[in-house]
N, CA, C and O atoms as a printed pandas DataFrame, in Angstrom:
     atom_number atom_name residue_name chain_id  residue_number  x_coord  y_coord  z_coord
0              1         N          UNK        A               1    0.848   -1.162    0.000
1              2        CA          UNK        A               1    0.000    0.000    0.000
2              3         C          UNK        A               1    0.896    1.228    0.000
3              4         O          UNK        A               1    1.799    1.351    0.827
4              5         N          UNK        A               2    0.643    2.112   -0.913
5              6        CA          UNK        A               2    1.463    3.306   -1.069
6              7         C          UNK        A               2    0.825    4.477   -0.336
7              8         O          UNK        A               2   -0.398    4.595   -0.250
8              9         N          UNK        A               3    1.677    5.326    0.181
9             10        CA          UNK        A               3    1.197    6.523    0.866
10            11         C          UNK        A               3    0.696    7.517   -0.167
11            12         O          UNK        A               3    1.419    7.829   -1.113
12            13         N          UNK        A               4   -0.514    8.019   -0.012
13            14        CA          UNK        A               4   -1.066    8.940   -1.004
14            15         C          UNK        A               4   -0.399   10.320   -0.991
15            16         O          UNK        A               4   -0.592   11.098   -1.926
16            17         N          UNK        A               5    0.381   10.637    0.048
17            18        CA          UNK        A               5    1.008   11.957    0.111
18            19         C          UNK        A               5    2.361   12.006   -0.603
19            20         O          UNK        A               5    3.035   13.036   -0.575
20            21         N          UNK        A               6    2.762   10.910   -1.238
21            22        CA          UNK        A               6    4.000   10.910   -2.007
22            23         C          UNK        A               6    3.815   11.741   -3.276
23            24         O          UNK        A               6    2.690   11.900   -3.748
24            25         N          UNK        A               7    4.904   12.273   -3.832
25            26        CA          UNK        A               7    4.775   13.019   -5.094
26            27         C          UNK        A               7    4.161   12.145   -6.189
27            28         O          UNK        A               7    4.376   10.933   -6.227
28            29         N          UNK        A               8    3.402   12.775   -7.068
29            30        CA          UNK        A               8    2.691   12.048   -8.121
30            31         C          UNK        A               8    3.592   11.201   -8.999
31            32         O          UNK        A               8    3.242   10.073   -9.344
32            33         N          UNK        A               9    4.758   11.739   -9.366
33            34        CA          UNK        A               9    5.666   10.983  -10.236
34            35         C          UNK        A               9    6.183    9.736   -9.525
35            36         O          UNK        A               9    6.374    8.694  -10.153
36            37         N          UNK        A              10    6.412    9.842   -8.199
37            38        CA          UNK        A              10    6.910    8.694   -7.446
38            39         C          UNK        A              10    5.826    7.636   -7.293
39            40         O          UNK        A              10    6.098    6.442   -7.414
40            41         N          UNK        A              11    4.595    8.074   -7.025
41            42        CA          UNK        A              11    3.475    7.124   -6.953
42            43         C          UNK        A              11    3.315    6.377   -8.270
43            44         O          UNK        A              11    3.128    5.161   -8.282
44            45         N          UNK        A              12    3.388    7.097   -9.363
45            46        CA          UNK        A              12    3.238    6.463  -10.677
46            47         C          UNK        A              12    4.367    5.469  -10.929
47            48         O          UNK        A              12    4.126    4.372  -11.432
48            49         N          UNK        A              13    5.597    5.846  -10.582
49            50        CA          UNK        A              13    6.735    4.947  -10.784
50            51         C          UNK        A              13    6.601    3.692   -9.924
51            52         O          UNK        A              13    6.843    2.584  -10.402
52            53         N          UNK        A              14    6.217    3.860   -8.664
53            54        CA          UNK        A              14    6.087    2.703   -7.765
54            55         C          UNK        A              14    4.942    1.796   -8.201
55            56         O          UNK        A              14    5.057    0.572   -8.131
56            57         N          UNK        A              15    3.852    2.381   -8.646
57            58        CA          UNK        A              15    2.734    1.557   -9.139
58            59         C          UNK        A              15    3.153    0.795  -10.392
59            60         O          UNK        A              15    2.774   -0.362  -10.575
60            61         N          UNK        A              16    3.935    1.444  -11.256
61            62        CA          UNK        A              16    4.430    0.774  -12.459
62            63         C          UNK        A              16    5.319   -0.410  -12.121
63            64         O          UNK        A              16    5.186   -1.480  -12.713
64            65         N          UNK        A              17    6.227   -0.220  -11.167
65            66        CA          UNK        A              17    7.114   -1.309  -10.737
66            67         C          UNK        A              17    6.285   -2.445  -10.149
67            68         O          UNK        A              17    6.551   -3.616  -10.419
68            69         N          UNK        A              18    5.288   -2.102   -9.352
69            70        CA          UNK        A              18    4.430   -3.124   -8.748
70            71         C          UNK        A              18    3.680   -3.908   -9.818
71            72         O          UNK        A              18    3.605   -5.135   -9.757
72            73         N          UNK        A              19    3.130   -3.204  -10.788
73            74        CA          UNK        A              19    2.373   -3.877  -11.847
74            75         C          UNK        A              19    3.256   -4.781  -12.703
75            76         O          UNK        A              19    2.801   -5.816  -13.189
76            77         N          UNK        A              20    4.506   -4.395  -12.887
77            78        CA          UNK        A              20    5.417   -5.204  -13.695
78            79         C          UNK        A              20    5.968   -6.372  -12.874
79            80         O          UNK        A              20    6.050   -7.492  -13.378
80            81         N          UNK        A              21    6.340   -6.127  -11.633
81            82        CA          UNK        A              21    7.002   -7.152  -10.818
82            83         C          UNK        A              21    6.026   -8.159  -10.225
83            84         O          UNK        A              21    6.391   -9.318  -10.024
84            85         N          UNK        A              22    4.811   -7.750   -9.944
85            86        CA          UNK        A              22    3.882   -8.637   -9.246
86            87         C          UNK        A              22    3.562   -9.914  -10.016
87            88         O          UNK        A              22    3.541  -10.978   -9.397
88            89         N          UNK        A              23    3.309   -9.879  -11.344
89            90        CA          UNK        A              23    2.933  -11.108  -12.043
90            91         C          UNK        A              23    4.097  -12.068  -12.321
91            92         O          UNK        A              23    3.857  -13.197  -12.750
92            93         N          UNK        A              24    5.327  -11.660  -12.095
93            94        CA          UNK        A              24    6.475  -12.514  -12.426
94            95         C          UNK        A              24    6.401  -13.873  -11.728
95            96         O          UNK        A              24    6.561  -14.889  -12.405
96            97         N          UNK        A              25    6.165  -13.952  -10.406
97            98        CA          UNK        A              25    6.068  -15.280   -9.776
98            99         C          UNK        A              25    4.899  -16.105  -10.319
99           100         O          UNK        A              25    5.000  -17.328  -10.420
100          101         N          UNK        A              26    3.810  -15.457  -10.663
101          102        CA          UNK        A              26    2.661  -16.167  -11.231
102          103         C          UNK        A              26    3.022  -16.792  -12.572
103          104         O          UNK        A              26    2.728  -17.963  -12.816
104          105         N          UNK        A              27    3.652  -16.022  -13.431
105          106        CA          UNK        A              27    4.061  -16.533  -14.743
106          107         C          UNK        A              27    5.060  -17.670  -14.570
107          108         O          UNK        A              27    4.963  -18.688  -15.256
108          109         N          UNK        A              28    6.011  -17.510  -13.669
109          110        CA          UNK        A              28    6.999  -18.557  -13.410
110          111         C          UNK        A              28    6.323  -19.856  -12.997
111          112         O          UNK        A              28    6.639  -20.920  -13.529
112          113         N          UNK        A              29    5.396  -19.774  -12.053
113          114        CA          UNK        A              29    4.709  -20.972  -11.559
114          115         C          UNK        A              29    3.887  -21.628  -12.674
115          116         O          UNK        A              29    3.924  -22.847  -12.839
116          117         N          UNK        A              30    3.153  -20.824  -13.433
117          118        CA          UNK        A              30    2.302  -21.375  -14.504
118          119         C          UNK        A              30    3.153  -22.043  -15.576
119          120         O          UNK        A              30    2.800  -23.117  -16.063
120          121         N          UNK        A              31    4.260  -21.427  -15.946
121          122        CA          UNK        A              31    5.139  -22.025  -16.967
122          123         C          UNK        A              31    5.704  -23.348  -16.466
123          124         O          UNK        A              31    5.715  -24.340  -17.196
124          125         N          UNK        A              32    6.174  -23.362  -15.217
125          126        CA          UNK        A              32    6.714  -24.622  -14.676
126          127         C          UNK        A              32    5.634  -25.684  -14.573
127          128         O          UNK        A              32    5.913  -26.863  -14.795
128          129         N          UNK        A              33    4.407  -25.296  -14.242
129          130        CA          UNK        A              33    3.297  -26.241  -14.162
130          131         C          UNK        A              33    2.962  -26.805  -15.542
131          132         O          UNK        A              33    2.756  -28.010  -15.686
132          133         N          UNK        A              34    2.909  -25.958  -16.534
133          134        CA          UNK        A              34    2.584  -26.407  -17.898
134          135         C          UNK        A              34    3.669  -27.340  -18.430
135          136         O          UNK        A              34    3.365  -28.308  -19.127
136          137         N          UNK        A              35    4.928  -27.058  -18.109
137          138        CA          UNK        A              35    6.030  -27.878  -18.596
138          139         C          UNK        A              35    6.226  -29.180  -17.808
139          140         O          UNK        A              35    6.936  -30.079  -18.257
140          141         N          UNK        A              36    5.602  -29.273  -16.652
141          142        CA          UNK        A              36    5.766  -30.470  -15.820
142          143         C          UNK        A              36    5.092  -31.670  -16.485
143          144         O          UNK        A              36    3.989  -31.564  -17.022
144          145         N          UNK        A              37    5.775  -32.804  -16.438
145          146        CA          UNK        A              37    5.196  -34.021  -17.015
146          147         C          UNK        A              37    4.045  -34.532  -16.154
147          148         O          UNK        A              37    3.029  -34.991  -16.675
148          149         N          UNK        A              38    4.207  -34.452  -14.855
149          150        CA          UNK        A              38    3.163  -34.888  -13.922
150          151         C          UNK        A              38    2.707  -33.660  -13.118
151          152         O          UNK        A              38    3.306  -33.303  -12.103
152          153         N          UNK        A              39    1.645  -33.036  -13.598
153          154        CA          UNK        A              39    1.216  -31.755  -13.020
154          155         C          UNK        A              39    0.766  -31.872  -11.572
155          156         O          UNK        A              39    1.102  -31.007  -10.762
156          157         N          UNK        A              40    0.017  -32.912  -11.218
157          158        CA          UNK        A              40   -0.432  -33.052   -9.829
158          159         C          UNK        A              40    0.761  -33.265   -8.900
159          160         O          UNK        A              40    0.778  -32.767   -7.775
160          161         N          UNK        A              41    1.739  -33.994   -9.373
161          162        CA          UNK        A              41    2.952  -34.194   -8.567
162          163         C          UNK        A              41    3.683  -32.854   -8.385
163          164         O          UNK        A              41    4.173  -32.544   -7.299
164          165         N          UNK        A              42    3.745  -32.071   -9.464
165          166        CA          UNK        A              42    4.370  -30.754   -9.377
166          167         C          UNK        A              42    3.650  -29.892   -8.334
167          168         O          UNK        A              42    4.293  -29.237   -7.515
168          169         N          UNK        A              43    2.325  -29.897   -8.369
169          170        CA          UNK        A              43    1.547  -29.103   -7.407
170          171         C          UNK        A              43    1.812  -29.586   -5.990
171          172         O          UNK        A              43    2.003  -28.770   -5.089
172          173         N          UNK        A              44    1.828  -30.891   -5.776
173          174        CA          UNK        A              44    2.097  -31.446   -4.431
174          175         C          UNK        A              44    3.489  -31.100   -3.937
175          176         O          UNK        A              44    3.670  -30.771   -2.764
176          177         N          UNK        A              45    4.470  -31.171   -4.820
177          178        CA          UNK        A              45    5.852  -30.933   -4.408
178          179         C          UNK        A              45    6.212  -29.452   -4.340
179          180         O          UNK        A              45    7.197  -29.080   -3.703
180          181         N          UNK        A              46    5.426  -28.619   -4.985
181          182        CA          UNK        A              46    5.701  -27.178   -5.006
182          183         C          UNK        A              46    4.528  -26.383   -4.442
183          184         O          UNK        A              46    4.230  -25.284   -4.910
184          185         N          UNK        A              47    3.872  -26.944   -3.441
185          186        CA          UNK        A              47    2.684  -26.305   -2.876
186          187         C          UNK        A              47    3.003  -24.946   -2.253
187          188         O          UNK        A              47    2.169  -24.041   -2.279
188          189         N          UNK        A              48    4.199  -24.802   -1.698
189          190        CA          UNK        A              48    4.552  -23.525   -1.077
190          191         C          UNK        A              48    4.680  -22.426   -2.143
191          192         O          UNK        A              48    4.340  -21.270   -1.891
192          193         N          UNK        A              49    5.171  -22.795   -3.332
193          194        CA          UNK        A              49    5.241  -21.827   -4.430
194          195         C          UNK        A              49    3.831  -21.416   -4.863
195          196         O          UNK        A              49    3.562  -20.239   -5.106
196          197         N          UNK        A              50    2.946  -22.395   -4.954
197          198        CA          UNK        A              50    1.559  -22.096   -5.311
198          199         C          UNK        A              50    0.896  -21.201   -4.283
199          200         O          UNK        A              50    0.151  -20.286   -4.632
200          201         N          UNK        A              51    1.165  -21.463   -3.029
201          202        CA          UNK        A              51    0.628  -20.633   -1.961
202          203         C          UNK        A              51    1.183  -19.213   -2.040
203          204         O          UNK        A              51    0.455  -18.241   -1.838
204          205         N          UNK        A              52    2.463  -19.105   -2.332
205          206        CA          UNK        A              52    3.100  -17.788   -2.455
206          207         C          UNK        A              52    2.517  -16.996   -3.628
207          208         O          UNK        A              52    2.494  -15.765   -3.600
208          209         N          UNK        A              53    2.054  -17.694   -4.641
209          210        CA          UNK        A              53    1.440  -17.022   -5.789
210          211         C          UNK        A              53   -0.013  -16.658   -5.480
211          212         O          UNK        A              53   -0.476  -15.585   -5.867
212          213         N          UNK        A              54   -0.726  -17.532   -4.793
213          214        CA          UNK        A              54   -2.152  -17.307   -4.553
214          215         C          UNK        A              54   -2.444  -16.341   -3.402
215          216         O          UNK        A              54   -3.401  -15.571   -3.478
216          217         N          UNK        A              55   -1.647  -16.368   -2.356
217          218        CA          UNK        A              55   -1.941  -15.523   -1.197
218          219         C          UNK        A              55   -2.026  -14.036   -1.524
219          220         O          UNK        A              55   -2.959  -13.372   -1.073
220          221         N          UNK        A              56   -1.091  -13.495   -2.286
221          222        CA          UNK        A              56   -1.247  -12.066   -2.620
222          223         C          UNK        A              56   -2.543  -11.777   -3.376
223          224         O          UNK        A              56   -3.145  -10.718   -3.196
224          225         N          UNK        A              57   -2.966  -12.703   -4.208
225          226        CA          UNK        A              57   -4.231  -12.516   -4.922
226          227         C          UNK        A              57   -5.407  -12.500   -3.954
227          228         O          UNK        A              57   -6.308  -11.669   -4.066
228          229         N          UNK        A              58   -5.386  -13.426   -3.004
229          230        CA          UNK        A              58   -6.494  -13.554   -2.068
230          231         C          UNK        A              58   -6.489  -12.457   -1.009
231          232         O          UNK        A              58   -7.551  -11.988   -0.602
232          233         N          UNK        A              59   -5.317  -12.049   -0.566
233          234        CA          UNK        A              59   -5.218  -11.087    0.532
234          235         C          UNK        A              59   -5.193   -9.639    0.079
235          236         O          UNK        A              59   -5.329   -8.734    0.902
236          237         N          UNK        A              60   -5.026   -9.411   -1.178
237          238        CA          UNK        A              60   -4.910   -8.047   -1.694
238          239         C          UNK        A              60   -6.089   -7.181   -1.259
239          240         O          UNK        A              60   -5.891   -6.088   -0.728
240          241         N          UNK        A              61   -7.299   -7.653   -1.477
241          242        CA          UNK        A              61   -8.479   -6.879   -1.100
242          243         C          UNK        A              61   -8.637   -6.800    0.411
243          244         O          UNK        A              61   -9.095   -5.786    0.938
244          245         N          UNK        A              62   -8.261   -7.860    1.107
245          246        CA          UNK        A              62   -8.366   -7.849    2.566
246          247         C          UNK        A              62   -7.479   -6.768    3.172
247          248         O          UNK        A              62   -7.884   -6.094    4.119
248          249         N          UNK        A              63   -6.287   -6.598    2.640
249          250        CA          UNK        A              63   -5.367   -5.576    3.139
250          251         C          UNK        A              63   -5.941   -4.190    2.882
251          252         O          UNK        A              63   -5.854   -3.313    3.742
252          253         N          UNK        A              64   -6.518   -3.989    1.723
253          254        CA          UNK        A              64   -7.125   -2.690    1.413
254          255         C          UNK        A              64   -8.275   -2.377    2.360
255          256         O          UNK        A              64   -8.397   -1.253    2.846
256          257         N          UNK        A              65   -9.114   -3.367    2.619
257          258        CA          UNK        A              65  -10.242   -3.171    3.525
258          259         C          UNK        A              65   -9.739   -2.858    4.930
259          260         O          UNK        A              65  -10.243   -1.943    5.582
260          261         N          UNK        A              66   -8.755   -3.608    5.395
261          262        CA          UNK        A              66   -8.195   -3.379    6.720
262          263         C          UNK        A              66   -7.583   -1.983    6.816
263          264         O          UNK        A              66   -7.786   -1.295    7.816
264          265         N          UNK        A              67   -6.851   -1.559    5.813
265          266        CA          UNK        A              67   -6.240   -0.231    5.827
266          267         C          UNK        A              67   -7.311    0.854    5.861
267          268         O          UNK        A              67   -7.157    1.847    6.572
268          269         N          UNK        A              68   -8.383    0.682    5.112
269          270        CA          UNK        A              68   -9.474    1.657    5.117
270          271         C          UNK        A              68  -10.133    1.720    6.493
271          272         O          UNK        A              68  -10.489    2.798    6.968
272          273         N          UNK        A              69  -10.295    0.562    7.128
273          274        CA          UNK        A              69  -10.899    0.538    8.460
274          275         C          UNK        A              69  -10.001    1.219    9.489
275          276         O          UNK        A              69  -10.486    1.934   10.365
276          277         N          UNK        A              70   -8.707    0.999    9.384
277          278        CA          UNK        A              70   -7.770    1.645   10.307
278          279         C          UNK        A              70   -7.815    3.157   10.116
279          280         O          UNK        A              70   -7.832    3.902   11.096
280          281         N          UNK        A              71   -7.833    3.618    8.870
281          282        CA          UNK        A              71   -7.917    5.055    8.608
282          283         C          UNK        A              71   -9.205    5.645    9.172
283          284         O          UNK        A              71   -9.186    6.720    9.772
284          285         N          UNK        A              72  -10.317    4.949    8.983
285          286        CA          UNK        A              72  -11.600    5.435    9.495
286          287         C          UNK        A              72  -11.583    5.488   11.018
287          288         O          UNK        A              72  -12.094    6.437   11.613
288          289         N          UNK        A              73  -11.005    4.482   11.645
289          290        CA          UNK        A              73  -10.917    4.460   13.104
290          291         C          UNK        A              73  -10.060    5.611   13.609
291          292         O          UNK        A              73  -10.413    6.275   14.583
292          293         N          UNK        A              74   -8.931    5.845   12.941
293          294        CA          UNK        A              74   -8.062    6.968   13.332
294          295         C          UNK        A              74   -8.812    8.291   13.205
295          296         O          UNK        A              74   -8.689    9.165   14.062
296          297         N          UNK        A              75   -9.580    8.431   12.146
297          298        CA          UNK        A              75  -10.342    9.663   11.948
298          299         C          UNK        A              75  -11.392    9.833   13.046
299          300         O          UNK        A              75  -11.576   10.933   13.567
300          301         N          UNK        A              76  -12.077    8.746   13.394
301          302        CA          UNK        A              76  -13.085    8.804   14.451
302          303         C          UNK        A              76  -12.455    9.147   15.793
303          304         O          UNK        A              76  -12.986    9.965   16.544
304          305         N          UNK        A              77  -11.325    8.522   16.092
305          306        CA          UNK        A              77  -10.649    8.804   17.361
306          307         C          UNK        A              77  -10.166   10.247   17.410
307          308         O          UNK        A              77  -10.273   10.909   18.442
308          309         N          UNK        A              78   -9.644   10.724   16.309
309          310        CA          UNK        A              78   -9.189   12.114   16.254
310          311         C          UNK        A              78  -10.343   13.081   16.426
311          312         O          UNK        A              78  -10.212   14.086   17.124
312          313         N          UNK        A              79  -11.476   12.788   15.795
313          314        CA          UNK        A              79  -12.649   13.652   15.904
314          315         C          UNK        A              79  -13.204   13.607   17.328
315          316         O          UNK        A              79  -13.654   14.628   17.848
316          317         N          UNK        A              80  -13.175   12.432   17.960
317          318        CA          UNK        A              80  -13.672   12.293   19.322
318          319         C          UNK        A              80  -12.824   13.093   20.301
319          320         O          UNK        A              80  -13.334   13.607   21.297
320          321         N          UNK        A              81  -11.547   13.194   20.020
321          322        CA          UNK        A              81  -10.633   13.945   20.892
322          323         C          UNK        A              81  -10.664   15.438   20.571
323          324         O          UNK        A              81  -10.142   16.256   21.327
324          325         N          UNK        A              82  -11.275   15.777   19.453
325          326        CA          UNK        A              82  -11.312   17.178   19.046
326          327         C          UNK        A              82  -10.043   17.622   18.366
327          328         O          UNK        A              82   -9.807   18.818   18.196
328          329         N          UNK        A              83   -9.227   16.668   17.977
329          330        CA          UNK        A              83   -7.957   16.991   17.345
330          331         C          UNK        A              83   -8.023   16.848   15.840
331          332         O          UNK        A              83   -9.037   16.452   15.265
332          333         N          UNK        A              84   -6.929   17.176   15.241
333          334        CA          UNK        A              84   -6.799   17.043   13.787
334          335         C          UNK        A              84   -6.105   15.731   13.499
335          336         O          UNK        A              84   -5.079   15.417   14.102
336          337         N          UNK        A              85   -6.660   14.969   12.582
337          338        CA          UNK        A              85   -6.069   13.684   12.240
338          339         C          UNK        A              85   -5.058   13.861   11.131
339          340         O          UNK        A              85   -5.240   14.714   10.261
340          341         N          UNK        A              86   -3.981   13.064   11.141
341          342        CA          UNK        A              86   -3.001   13.141   10.058
342          343         C          UNK        A              86   -3.584   12.609    8.761
343          344         O          UNK        A              86   -4.400   11.687    8.774
344          345         N          UNK        A              87   -3.170   13.184    7.649
345          346        CA          UNK        A              87   -3.637   12.706    6.334
346          347         C          UNK        A              87   -2.978   11.386    6.025
347          348         O          UNK        A              87   -1.807   11.179    6.340
348          349         N          UNK        A              88   -3.753   10.460    5.386
349          350        CA          UNK        A              88   -3.188    9.182    4.946
350          351         C          UNK        A              88   -3.250    8.217    5.987
351          352         O          UNK        A              88   -2.820    7.079    5.800
């Protein structure tokens, strides 16, 4: 998760790196799976690689939801105290 207060050019560069780098493990796993002679055996023997590829897909939205909830809670606590909450 990137901080929204970063300069626009830096946010764009970091998002670009993320978009390019993120699918690399997925492509690697799929290529090795397709090339494997015994695919079920490959999955059994490389289950940790499969988990490493799937977890970011599954947890991506969960992290966003959690971050939004934390921000909302911080805002509520700041408002309850009568203070100003930090941006981001």
